[in-house]
mmCIF file of the C-alpha atoms, coordinates in Angstrom:
data_MODEL
# 
_entry.id   MODEL 
# 
loop_
_atom_site.group_PDB 
_atom_site.id 
_atom_site.type_symbol 
_atom_site.label_atom_id 
_atom_site.label_alt_id 
_atom_site.label_comp_id 
_atom_site.label_asym_id 
_atom_site.label_entity_id 
_atom_site.label_seq_id 
_atom_site.pdbx_PDB_ins_code 
_atom_site.Cartn_x 
_atom_site.Cartn_y 
_atom_site.Cartn_z 
_atom_site.occupancy 
_atom_site.B_iso_or_equiv 
_atom_site.pdbx_formal_charge 
_atom_site.auth_seq_id 
_atom_site.auth_comp_id 
_atom_site.auth_asym_id 
_atom_site.auth_atom_id 
_atom_site.pdbx_PDB_model_num 
ATOM 1   C CA . MET A 1 1   ? -0.166  10.483  13.051  1.00 0.00 ? 1   MET A CA 1 
ATOM 2   C CA . ASN A 1 2   ? -1.022  7.398   10.991  1.00 0.00 ? 2   ASN A CA 1 
ATOM 3   C CA . ALA A 1 3   ? 1.680   4.885   10.029  1.00 0.00 ? 3   ALA A CA 1 
ATOM 4   C CA . LEU A 1 4   ? -0.085  4.155   6.733   1.00 0.00 ? 4   LEU A CA 1 
ATOM 5   C CA . LYS A 1 5   ? -0.561  6.803   4.061   1.00 0.00 ? 5   LYS A CA 1 
ATOM 6   C CA . ASN A 1 6   ? -1.983  7.151   0.541   1.00 0.00 ? 6   ASN A CA 1 
ATOM 7   C CA . ILE A 1 7   ? -4.764  4.646   1.227   1.00 0.00 ? 7   ILE A CA 1 
ATOM 8   C CA . PRO A 1 8   ? -8.325  5.200   2.468   1.00 0.00 ? 8   PRO A CA 1 
ATOM 9   C CA . PHE A 1 9   ? -8.999  4.031   6.003   1.00 0.00 ? 9   PHE A CA 1 
ATOM 10  C CA . GLU A 1 10  ? -11.998 1.862   6.932   1.00 0.00 ? 10  GLU A CA 1 
ATOM 11  C CA . THR A 1 11  ? -12.752 1.191   3.260   1.00 0.00 ? 11  THR A CA 1 
ATOM 12  C CA . ALA A 1 12  ? -12.694 -2.200  1.567   1.00 0.00 ? 12  ALA A CA 1 
ATOM 13  C CA . LEU A 1 13  ? -11.078 -1.951  -1.854  1.00 0.00 ? 13  LEU A CA 1 
ATOM 14  C CA . PRO A 1 14  ? -8.828  -3.921  -4.186  1.00 0.00 ? 14  PRO A CA 1 
ATOM 15  C CA . LEU A 1 15  ? -5.261  -2.679  -3.680  1.00 0.00 ? 15  LEU A CA 1 
ATOM 16  C CA . THR A 1 16  ? -4.695  -2.803  -7.432  1.00 0.00 ? 16  THR A CA 1 
ATOM 17  C CA . SER A 1 17  ? -7.169  0.084   -7.829  1.00 0.00 ? 17  SER A CA 1 
ATOM 18  C CA . LEU A 1 18  ? -4.559  2.358   -6.195  1.00 0.00 ? 18  LEU A CA 1 
ATOM 19  C CA . VAL A 1 19  ? -2.005  1.824   -8.984  1.00 0.00 ? 19  VAL A CA 1 
ATOM 20  C CA . PRO A 1 20  ? -3.596  1.972   -12.442 1.00 0.00 ? 20  PRO A CA 1 
ATOM 21  C CA . TYR A 1 21  ? -1.557  1.002   -15.486 1.00 0.00 ? 21  TYR A CA 1 
ATOM 22  C CA . GLN A 1 22  ? -0.150  3.899   -17.535 1.00 0.00 ? 22  GLN A CA 1 
ATOM 23  C CA . ASP A 1 23  ? 1.385   3.507   -20.990 1.00 0.00 ? 23  ASP A CA 1 
ATOM 24  C CA . GLY A 1 24  ? 5.181   3.529   -20.918 1.00 0.00 ? 24  GLY A CA 1 
ATOM 25  C CA . ARG A 1 25  ? 5.437   4.011   -17.148 1.00 0.00 ? 25  ARG A CA 1 
ATOM 26  C CA . ILE A 1 26  ? 5.896   2.396   -13.791 1.00 0.00 ? 26  ILE A CA 1 
ATOM 27  C CA . VAL A 1 27  ? 3.295   3.688   -11.351 1.00 0.00 ? 27  VAL A CA 1 
ATOM 28  C CA . SER A 1 28  ? 4.020   3.410   -7.629  1.00 0.00 ? 28  SER A CA 1 
ATOM 29  C CA . ARG A 1 29  ? 2.257   4.342   -4.412  1.00 0.00 ? 29  ARG A CA 1 
ATOM 30  C CA . THR A 1 30  ? 4.001   4.189   -1.047  1.00 0.00 ? 30  THR A CA 1 
ATOM 31  C CA . LEU A 1 31  ? 1.709   2.994   1.734   1.00 0.00 ? 31  LEU A CA 1 
ATOM 32  C CA . ALA A 1 32  ? 4.232   3.018   4.605   1.00 0.00 ? 32  ALA A CA 1 
ATOM 33  C CA . GLN A 1 33  ? 7.873   3.970   5.000   1.00 0.00 ? 33  GLN A CA 1 
ATOM 34  C CA . ASN A 1 34  ? 10.012  4.238   8.107   1.00 0.00 ? 34  ASN A CA 1 
ATOM 35  C CA . GLY A 1 35  ? 13.232  2.809   9.506   1.00 0.00 ? 35  GLY A CA 1 
ATOM 36  C CA . ALA A 1 36  ? 11.696  -0.636  9.994   1.00 0.00 ? 36  ALA A CA 1 
ATOM 37  C CA . VAL A 1 37  ? 9.527   -1.229  6.929   1.00 0.00 ? 37  VAL A CA 1 
ATOM 38  C CA . SER A 1 38  ? 8.593   0.062   3.500   1.00 0.00 ? 38  SER A CA 1 
ATOM 39  C CA . VAL A 1 39  ? 5.362   -0.976  1.747   1.00 0.00 ? 39  VAL A CA 1 
ATOM 40  C CA . THR A 1 40  ? 4.824   0.071   -1.878  1.00 0.00 ? 40  THR A CA 1 
ATOM 41  C CA . LEU A 1 41  ? 2.388   -0.853  -4.641  1.00 0.00 ? 41  LEU A CA 1 
ATOM 42  C CA . PHE A 1 42  ? 3.648   -0.945  -8.242  1.00 0.00 ? 42  PHE A CA 1 
ATOM 43  C CA . ALA A 1 43  ? 2.058   -1.208  -11.701 1.00 0.00 ? 43  ALA A CA 1 
ATOM 44  C CA . PHE A 1 44  ? 4.560   -1.976  -14.473 1.00 0.00 ? 44  PHE A CA 1 
ATOM 45  C CA . GLU A 1 45  ? 3.642   -1.464  -18.096 1.00 0.00 ? 45  GLU A CA 1 
ATOM 46  C CA . ALA A 1 46  ? 5.101   -4.083  -20.482 1.00 0.00 ? 46  ALA A CA 1 
ATOM 47  C CA . GLY A 1 47  ? 8.780   -3.445  -21.205 1.00 0.00 ? 47  GLY A CA 1 
ATOM 48  C CA . GLU A 1 48  ? 9.379   -1.249  -18.156 1.00 0.00 ? 48  GLU A CA 1 
ATOM 49  C CA . GLU A 1 49  ? 12.063  -2.130  -15.623 1.00 0.00 ? 49  GLU A CA 1 
ATOM 50  C CA . ILE A 1 50  ? 13.916  -1.135  -12.490 1.00 0.00 ? 50  ILE A CA 1 
ATOM 51  C CA . SER A 1 51  ? 17.647  -1.539  -12.998 1.00 0.00 ? 51  SER A CA 1 
ATOM 52  C CA . THR A 1 52  ? 19.936  -3.608  -10.803 1.00 0.00 ? 52  THR A CA 1 
ATOM 53  C CA . HIS A 1 53  ? 20.313  -2.353  -7.251  1.00 0.00 ? 53  HIS A CA 1 
ATOM 54  C CA . ALA A 1 54  ? 20.536  -3.750  -3.698  1.00 0.00 ? 54  ALA A CA 1 
ATOM 55  C CA . SER A 1 55  ? 18.436  -3.083  -0.616  1.00 0.00 ? 55  SER A CA 1 
ATOM 56  C CA . GLY A 1 56  ? 19.378  -2.863  3.041   1.00 0.00 ? 56  GLY A CA 1 
ATOM 57  C CA . GLY A 1 57  ? 16.389  -5.036  3.966   1.00 0.00 ? 57  GLY A CA 1 
ATOM 58  C CA . ASP A 1 58  ? 14.775  -8.282  2.884   1.00 0.00 ? 58  ASP A CA 1 
ATOM 59  C CA . ALA A 1 59  ? 12.183  -7.556  0.185   1.00 0.00 ? 59  ALA A CA 1 
ATOM 60  C CA . LEU A 1 60  ? 9.010   -9.641  -0.139  1.00 0.00 ? 60  LEU A CA 1 
ATOM 61  C CA . VAL A 1 61  ? 7.132   -9.284  -3.434  1.00 0.00 ? 61  VAL A CA 1 
ATOM 62  C CA . TYR A 1 62  ? 3.558   -10.439 -4.063  1.00 0.00 ? 62  TYR A CA 1 
ATOM 63  C CA . VAL A 1 63  ? 2.323   -10.325 -7.673  1.00 0.00 ? 63  VAL A CA 1 
ATOM 64  C CA . PHE A 1 64  ? -1.371  -9.424  -8.044  1.00 0.00 ? 64  PHE A CA 1 
ATOM 65  C CA . ASP A 1 65  ? -1.767  -9.833  -11.798 1.00 0.00 ? 65  ASP A CA 1 
ATOM 66  C CA . GLY A 1 66  ? 0.370   -10.527 -14.843 1.00 0.00 ? 66  GLY A CA 1 
ATOM 67  C CA . GLU A 1 67  ? 3.921   -11.809 -14.518 1.00 0.00 ? 67  GLU A CA 1 
ATOM 68  C CA . GLY A 1 68  ? 7.183   -10.133 -13.537 1.00 0.00 ? 68  GLY A CA 1 
ATOM 69  C CA . GLU A 1 69  ? 10.785  -11.102 -14.166 1.00 0.00 ? 69  GLU A CA 1 
ATOM 70  C CA . PHE A 1 70  ? 13.039  -10.755 -11.132 1.00 0.00 ? 70  PHE A CA 1 
ATOM 71  C CA . THR A 1 71  ? 16.790  -11.173 -11.485 1.00 0.00 ? 71  THR A CA 1 
ATOM 72  C CA . ILE A 1 72  ? 18.297  -11.875 -8.078  1.00 0.00 ? 72  ILE A CA 1 
ATOM 73  C CA . ASP A 1 73  ? 22.072  -12.213 -7.790  1.00 0.00 ? 73  ASP A CA 1 
ATOM 74  C CA . GLY A 1 74  ? 22.246  -13.107 -11.499 1.00 0.00 ? 74  GLY A CA 1 
ATOM 75  C CA . THR A 1 75  ? 19.426  -15.694 -11.515 1.00 0.00 ? 75  THR A CA 1 
ATOM 76  C CA . LEU A 1 76  ? 16.191  -14.984 -13.429 1.00 0.00 ? 76  LEU A CA 1 
ATOM 77  C CA . HIS A 1 77  ? 12.891  -15.821 -11.695 1.00 0.00 ? 77  HIS A CA 1 
ATOM 78  C CA . ARG A 1 78  ? 9.466   -15.468 -13.297 1.00 0.00 ? 78  ARG A CA 1 
ATOM 79  C CA . VAL A 1 79  ? 6.772   -14.691 -10.741 1.00 0.00 ? 79  VAL A CA 1 
ATOM 80  C CA . ALA A 1 80  ? 3.126   -14.888 -11.807 1.00 0.00 ? 80  ALA A CA 1 
ATOM 81  C CA . ALA A 1 81  ? -0.171  -13.670 -10.329 1.00 0.00 ? 81  ALA A CA 1 
ATOM 82  C CA . GLY A 1 82  ? -0.751  -15.138 -6.874  1.00 0.00 ? 82  GLY A CA 1 
ATOM 83  C CA . GLU A 1 83  ? 2.943   -15.933 -6.348  1.00 0.00 ? 83  GLU A CA 1 
ATOM 84  C CA . SER A 1 84  ? 5.621   -14.251 -4.264  1.00 0.00 ? 84  SER A CA 1 
ATOM 85  C CA . ILE A 1 85  ? 9.399   -14.145 -4.007  1.00 0.00 ? 85  ILE A CA 1 
ATOM 86  C CA . VAL A 1 86  ? 11.910  -12.815 -1.476  1.00 0.00 ? 86  VAL A CA 1 
ATOM 87  C CA . MET A 1 87  ? 14.871  -10.726 -2.594  1.00 0.00 ? 87  MET A CA 1 
ATOM 88  C CA . PRO A 1 88  ? 17.412  -11.007 0.253   1.00 0.00 ? 88  PRO A CA 1 
ATOM 89  C CA . ALA A 1 89  ? 19.042  -7.903  1.705   1.00 0.00 ? 89  ALA A CA 1 
ATOM 90  C CA . GLY A 1 90  ? 22.339  -6.966  0.102   1.00 0.00 ? 90  GLY A CA 1 
ATOM 91  C CA . LYS A 1 91  ? 21.889  -9.139  -3.018  1.00 0.00 ? 91  LYS A CA 1 
ATOM 92  C CA . PRO A 1 92  ? 21.695  -7.254  -6.319  1.00 0.00 ? 92  PRO A CA 1 
ATOM 93  C CA . HIS A 1 93  ? 18.301  -7.516  -7.996  1.00 0.00 ? 93  HIS A CA 1 
ATOM 94  C CA . ALA A 1 94  ? 16.340  -6.030  -10.881 1.00 0.00 ? 94  ALA A CA 1 
ATOM 95  C CA . VAL A 1 95  ? 12.691  -6.124  -11.957 1.00 0.00 ? 95  VAL A CA 1 
ATOM 96  C CA . ARG A 1 96  ? 11.392  -6.268  -15.537 1.00 0.00 ? 96  ARG A CA 1 
ATOM 97  C CA . ALA A 1 97  ? 7.884   -6.432  -16.980 1.00 0.00 ? 97  ALA A CA 1 
ATOM 98  C CA . LYS A 1 98  ? 7.826   -8.827  -19.921 1.00 0.00 ? 98  LYS A CA 1 
ATOM 99  C CA . GLU A 1 99  ? 4.069   -8.192  -19.765 1.00 0.00 ? 99  GLU A CA 1 
ATOM 100 C CA . ARG A 1 100 ? 2.219   -5.662  -17.627 1.00 0.00 ? 100 ARG A CA 1 
ATOM 101 C CA . PHE A 1 101 ? 1.916   -6.649  -13.982 1.00 0.00 ? 101 PHE A CA 1 
ATOM 102 C CA . ARG A 1 102 ? 1.158   -5.243  -10.535 1.00 0.00 ? 102 ARG A CA 1 
ATOM 103 C CA . MET A 1 103 ? 2.888   -6.106  -7.290  1.00 0.00 ? 103 MET A CA 1 
ATOM 104 C CA . LEU A 1 104 ? 3.117   -5.273  -3.610  1.00 0.00 ? 104 LEU A CA 1 
ATOM 105 C CA . LEU A 1 105 ? 6.655   -4.766  -2.301  1.00 0.00 ? 105 LEU A CA 1 
ATOM 106 C CA . THR A 1 106 ? 7.301   -5.052  1.441   1.00 0.00 ? 106 THR A CA 1 
ATOM 107 C CA . VAL A 1 107 ? 10.859  -4.369  2.597   1.00 0.00 ? 107 VAL A CA 1 
ATOM 108 C CA . VAL A 1 108 ? 11.748  -5.215  6.193   1.00 0.00 ? 108 VAL A CA 1 
ATOM 109 C CA . PHE A 1 109 ? 14.904  -3.570  7.500   1.00 0.00 ? 109 PHE A CA 1 
ATOM 110 C CA . PRO A 1 110 ? 17.087  -5.072  10.250  1.00 0.00 ? 110 PRO A CA 1 
ATOM 111 C CA . GLN A 1 111 ? 16.819  -3.306  13.602  1.00 0.00 ? 111 GLN A CA 1 
# 
Protein backbone atom coordinates (compact mmCIF):
# COMPACT_ATOMS: atom_id res chain seq x y z
CA MET A 1 0.00 0.00 0.00
CA ASN A 2 1.31 3.45 -0.93
CA ALA A 3 1.82 6.13 1.74
CA LEU A 4 0.90 8.87 -0.75
CA LYS A 5 -2.54 9.09 -2.34
CA ASN A 6 -4.49 11.33 -4.72
CA ILE A 7 -1.40 12.12 -6.80
CA PRO A 8 -0.03 10.41 -9.91
CA PHE A 9 3.16 8.44 -9.39
CA GLU A 10 6.21 8.79 -11.66
CA THR A 11 4.73 11.89 -13.30
CA ALA A 12 6.22 15.38 -13.21
CA LEU A 13 3.51 17.97 -12.67
CA PRO A 14 2.92 21.27 -10.89
CA LEU A 15 1.25 20.51 -7.55
CA THR A 16 -1.07 23.47 -8.04
CA SER A 17 -2.74 21.59 -10.93
CA LEU A 18 -4.21 19.20 -8.33
CA VAL A 19 -6.24 21.94 -6.61
CA PRO A 20 -7.96 24.25 -9.10
CA TYR A 21 -9.66 27.40 -7.87
CA GLN A 22 -13.45 27.22 -7.54
CA ASP A 23 -15.69 30.25 -6.99
CA GLY A 24 -16.77 30.63 -3.37
CA ARG A 25 -14.94 27.52 -2.15
CA ILE A 26 -11.86 26.11 -0.54
CA VAL A 27 -10.59 23.13 -2.52
CA SER A 28 -8.37 20.61 -0.75
CA ARG A 29 -6.61 17.38 -1.66
CA THR A 30 -4.99 15.16 0.95
CA LEU A 31 -1.76 13.58 -0.27
CA ALA A 32 -0.80 11.71 2.92
CA GLN A 33 -2.33 11.23 6.35
CA ASN A 34 -1.30 8.98 9.20
CA GLY A 35 -0.33 9.24 12.86
CA ALA A 36 2.97 10.94 12.05
CA VAL A 37 2.21 13.37 9.22
CA SER A 38 -0.54 14.98 7.19
CA VAL A 39 0.13 16.59 3.79
CA THR A 40 -2.67 18.56 2.11
CA LEU A 41 -2.92 20.95 -0.83
CA PHE A 42 -5.38 23.86 -0.63
CA ALA A 43 -6.80 26.43 -3.06
CA PHE A 44 -8.62 29.31 -1.35
CA GLU A 45 -10.91 31.58 -3.30
CA ALA A 46 -10.82 35.25 -2.20
CA GLY A 47 -12.80 35.81 1.00
CA GLU A 48 -12.78 32.17 2.09
CA GLU A 49 -11.39 31.16 5.47
CA ILE A 50 -10.80 28.39 7.96
CA SER A 51 -11.89 29.47 11.42
CA THR A 52 -9.70 29.44 14.51
CA HIS A 53 -8.62 26.01 15.67
CA ALA A 54 -5.51 24.28 17.08
CA SER A 55 -3.54 21.29 15.85
CA GLY A 56 -1.79 18.51 17.73
CA GLY A 57 1.26 18.88 15.47
CA ASP A 58 3.50 21.61 14.12
CA ALA A 59 2.10 22.86 10.80
CA LEU A 60 4.38 24.08 8.01
CA VAL A 61 2.69 26.09 5.25
CA TYR A 62 4.22 26.89 1.86
CA VAL A 63 2.33 29.38 -0.34
CA PHE A 64 2.52 28.63 -4.08
CA ASP A 65 0.68 31.67 -5.44
CA GLY A 66 -1.25 34.65 -4.16
CA GLU A 67 -1.14 35.67 -0.51
CA GLY A 68 -2.76 34.23 2.61
CA GLU A 69 -3.46 35.76 6.00
CA PHE A 70 -2.56 33.52 8.93
CA THR A 71 -3.56 34.51 12.45
CA ILE A 72 -1.44 32.59 14.94
CA ASP A 73 -2.12 33.04 18.65
CA GLY A 74 -3.73 36.42 17.91
CA THR A 75 -0.98 37.78 15.62
CA LEU A 76 -1.71 38.37 11.91
CA HIS A 77 0.91 37.23 9.38
CA ARG A 78 0.69 37.79 5.64
CA VAL A 79 2.44 35.05 3.68
CA ALA A 80 3.01 35.54 -0.05
CA ALA A 81 3.96 33.25 -2.95
CA GLY A 82 7.29 31.55 -2.32
CA GLU A 83 7.12 32.11 1.45
CA SER A 84 6.33 29.77 4.33
CA ILE A 85 5.30 29.96 7.97
CA VAL A 86 5.10 27.49 10.86
CA MET A 87 2.00 27.32 13.05
CA PRO A 88 3.18 25.67 16.29
CA ALA A 89 1.26 22.76 17.78
CA GLY A 90 -1.36 23.74 20.33
CA LYS A 91 -1.49 27.44 19.35
CA PRO A 92 -4.81 28.67 17.97
CA HIS A 93 -4.63 29.69 14.32
CA ALA A 94 -6.90 30.65 11.43
CA VAL A 95 -6.40 31.09 7.68
CA ARG A 96 -8.06 33.71 5.47
CA ALA A 97 -7.78 34.48 1.77
CA LYS A 98 -7.75 38.24 1.25
CA GLU A 99 -7.03 37.26 -2.37
CA ARG A 100 -7.08 33.79 -3.90
CA PHE A 101 -4.07 31.67 -3.03
CA ARG A 102 -2.83 28.08 -2.99
CA MET A 103 -0.75 26.41 -0.32
CA LEU A 104 0.77 23.14 0.80
CA LEU A 105 0.15 22.25 4.45
CA THR A 106 2.41 19.70 6.15
CA VAL A 107 1.56 18.82 9.75
CA VAL A 108 4.09 16.77 11.72
CA PHE A 109 2.72 15.10 14.83
CA PRO A 110 4.85 14.27 17.89
CA GLN A 111 5.63 10.58 18.31
